[in-house]
C-alpha positions as CSV (number, residue, x, y, z in Angstrom):
1,M,-0.2,0.0,0.2
2,R,1.7,3.4,-1.1
3,S,0.9,6.3,1.1
4,R,-0.1,9.7,-0.7
5,P,2.9,12.5,-1.1
6,F,2.9,15.2,1.1
7,V,1.6,18.3,-0.5
8,P,1.8,21.6,1.6
9,G,-1.4,23.2,2.2
10,A,-3.5,20.6,0.5
11,G,-5.8,19.5,3.1
12,C,-3.4,17.9,5.8
13,R,-4.9,18.3,9.2
14,W,-1.4,19.6,10.4
15,C,-1.0,22.2,7.8
16,Q,-1.5,25.7,8.4
17,A,-3.6,26.3,5.2
18,D,-7.0,27.2,4.0
19,I,-8.6,24.1,2.5
20,V,-11.4,24.2,-0.1
21,S,-12.7,21.0,-1.0
22,I,-15.6,20.6,-4.0
23,D,-17.9,17.5,-3.6
24,R,-20.8,16.7,-5.5
25,E,-22.8,14.8,-3.0
26,R,-21.2,15.6,0.3
27,V,-21.0,19.0,2.1
28,S,-20.0,19.5,6.0
29,P,-22.1,21.9,7.8
30,P,-20.9,23.4,10.8
31,G,-21.3,20.9,13.6
32,G,-23.9,22.4,15.9
33,A,-26.1,23.5,13.1
34,R,-26.0,20.0,11.6
35,I,-26.8,18.1,15.0
36,T,-29.5,20.5,16.0
37,L,-31.1,20.3,12.5
38,L,-30.9,16.3,12.2
39,S,-32.1,16.1,15.7
40,L,-35.1,18.4,15.1
41,E,-35.9,16.7,11.6
42,A,-35.9,13.4,13.4
43,L,-38.1,14.1,16.5
44,T,-40.7,16.1,14.3
45,A,-41.0,13.4,11.5
46,V,-41.5,10.7,14.4
47,G,-44.0,13.0,16.1
48,A,-45.8,13.6,12.8
49,V,-45.9,9.9,12.0
50,T,-47.3,9.3,15.6
51,G,-50.2,12.3,15.0
52,V,-50.9,10.2,11.5
53,Q,-51.4,7.3,13.1
54,G,-53.5,9.0,16.4
55,F,-55.7,10.4,13.8
56,L,-56.2,7.1,11.6
57,T,-57.0,5.2,15.1
58,G,-59.3,7.9,16.2
59,A,-57.5,9.0,18.8
60,F,-58.0,12.4,17.8
61,D,-61.5,12.3,17.2
62,P,-62.6,15.3,19.4
63,L,-59.8,17.4,17.5
64,V,-61.6,16.3,14.1
65,D,-65.0,17.3,15.0
66,Q,-63.5,20.8,16.5
67,V,-61.7,21.5,13.1
68,H,-65.1,20.3,11.2
69,D,-66.9,23.1,13.1
70,A,-64.3,25.5,11.5
71,W,-64.0,23.8,8.4
72,P,-67.0,21.7,7.1
73,I,-64.6,20.0,4.5
74,V,-63.2,18.0,7.2
75,Q,-65.5,15.2,8.1
76,V,-63.5,12.3,8.1
77,R,-59.8,11.4,10.0
78,I,-58.3,10.8,6.8
79,L,-58.0,14.1,5.5
80,P,-56.1,15.7,8.6
81,A,-53.8,12.5,8.7
82,A,-53.0,12.7,5.1
83,A,-52.2,16.6,5.5
84,L,-49.9,15.9,8.5
85,G,-48.3,13.2,6.5
86,A,-48.0,15.3,3.5
87,V,-47.0,18.7,4.8
88,V,-44.9,17.5,7.8
89,A,-44.0,14.0,8.0
90,L,-42.6,13.7,4.5
91,P,-40.5,16.8,4.5
92,Q,-39.2,16.2,7.4
93,A,-38.2,12.7,6.8
94,V,-36.6,13.9,3.3
95,A,-34.4,16.5,4.9
96,F,-33.4,14.1,7.6
97,V,-32.2,11.7,5.3
98,L,-30.4,14.3,2.9
99,G,-28.7,15.7,6.0
100,L,-27.9,12.2,7.4
101,R,-25.8,11.4,3.7
102,H,-24.5,15.2,3.9
103,H,-26.3,16.0,0.6
104,R,-25.7,19.2,-1.1
105,W,-29.5,20.0,-0.7
106,A,-29.9,18.9,2.9
107,A,-29.8,22.5,4.0
108,D,-32.4,23.9,1.5
109,A,-34.7,21.0,2.2
110,G,-34.1,21.7,6.2
111,V,-35.2,25.2,5.3
112,A,-38.3,24.2,3.8
113,A,-39.2,21.6,6.2
114,G,-38.7,23.9,9.0
115,A,-40.9,26.6,7.1
116,A,-43.6,24.1,6.3
117,L,-43.9,23.0,10.2
118,T,-44.1,26.5,11.1
119,A,-46.7,27.3,8.7
120,W,-48.6,24.3,9.3
121,V,-48.7,24.7,13.2
122,T,-49.3,28.5,13.1
123,L,-52.2,28.0,11.0
124,Q,-53.5,25.5,13.4
125,L,-53.2,27.6,16.3
126,P,-56.6,29.4,16.0
127,L,-58.6,26.2,15.4
128,I,-57.0,24.3,18.4
129,G,-56.3,27.1,20.7
130,W,-53.8,29.9,21.5
131,T,-53.0,27.8,24.8
132,S,-51.6,24.5,23.3
133,P,-48.2,24.2,24.9
134,V,-47.7,21.4,22.2
135,Q,-48.3,24.0,19.2
136,W,-46.2,26.6,20.5
137,A,-43.1,24.4,21.1
138,F,-43.4,23.0,17.6
139,V,-43.7,26.7,16.4
140,G,-40.3,26.8,18.0
141,V,-39.1,23.7,16.6
142,G,-39.8,24.8,13.1
143,V,-38.1,28.3,13.8
144,V,-35.0,26.6,15.3
145,Q,-34.9,24.3,12.1
146,V,-35.3,27.2,9.7
147,V,-32.2,28.9,11.8
148,A,-29.9,26.0,11.7
149,A,-30.8,25.1,8.2
150,T,-29.8,28.6,7.3
151,V,-26.5,28.5,9.0
152,W,-25.5,25.6,7.3
153,R,-26.8,27.2,4.2
154,R,-24.7,30.2,4.2
155,H,-21.9,27.5,5.0
156,V,-22.1,26.0,1.6
157,R,-21.7,28.2,-1.5
158,R,-22.9,27.3,-4.8
159,P,-20.7,28.7,-7.7
160,E,-23.1,30.4,-10.6
161,G,-24.4,28.0,-12.9
162,T,-23.6,25.1,-11.2
163,D,-25.4,23.1,-8.5
164,Q,-22.1,21.6,-6.8
165,G,-21.5,22.6,-3.3
166,V,-18.1,24.1,-2.6
167,V,-17.4,24.2,1.4
168,Q,-14.8,26.3,2.8
169,R,-13.1,25.5,6.2
170,S,-10.2,27.0,7.3
171,A,-7.7,24.4,9.1
172,T,-5.5,27.2,10.6
173,R,-4.5,26.3,14.2
174,A,-3.5,28.9,16.8
C-alpha cells in the first residue's frame, strides 16, 4: 500500500493552510447546526408519524370534530392524517435523510421543512387554541430548524451556473 505524497496546504490536518473542497454529493455543515437540525428533523418526523397514526386510529376524533366546526370540509379522519403526513412528516423525513447523507440540498430541504412546520402549526393555532403548549413548542422547533438550516446554507456556497456545493473551512490552528 503506497502512501500519498505530502503536499503543503493540500488539506493535511497538520498544515496551516486554508482548505477548499468541492464535492458533488457531500457537504459538511458546522457541527452544531447539523446536529441541531438532524435531531429536530428526526423528532418532528417521528412525532408527525405518531400524529398520523393518532388520527387514523381515532385518538384525535375530538380534534377532528373541532376542526370540522371551523372547516366543514374536514369530515373524516383521513384528510387531517394525510395533510399532516404530506405537510410535516414527509418533508421532515426527506430533510433528515438528506442531512444524514450530507447531500448538497440538505440545508435547503431543512429550510423548507422547518418553514412548512412553522406555517402548518401557526395555521392550526386559531383552530386548536392559543393555549396549547405542544403547538407553541412545535412553532419553536420550526423556527429553530429554519435558523439551523440557514446557518448550514451560509456555510455551503454554490458557484454560479452549477449545482455543485463548495465548502470552505479553515484548518488554521493557533
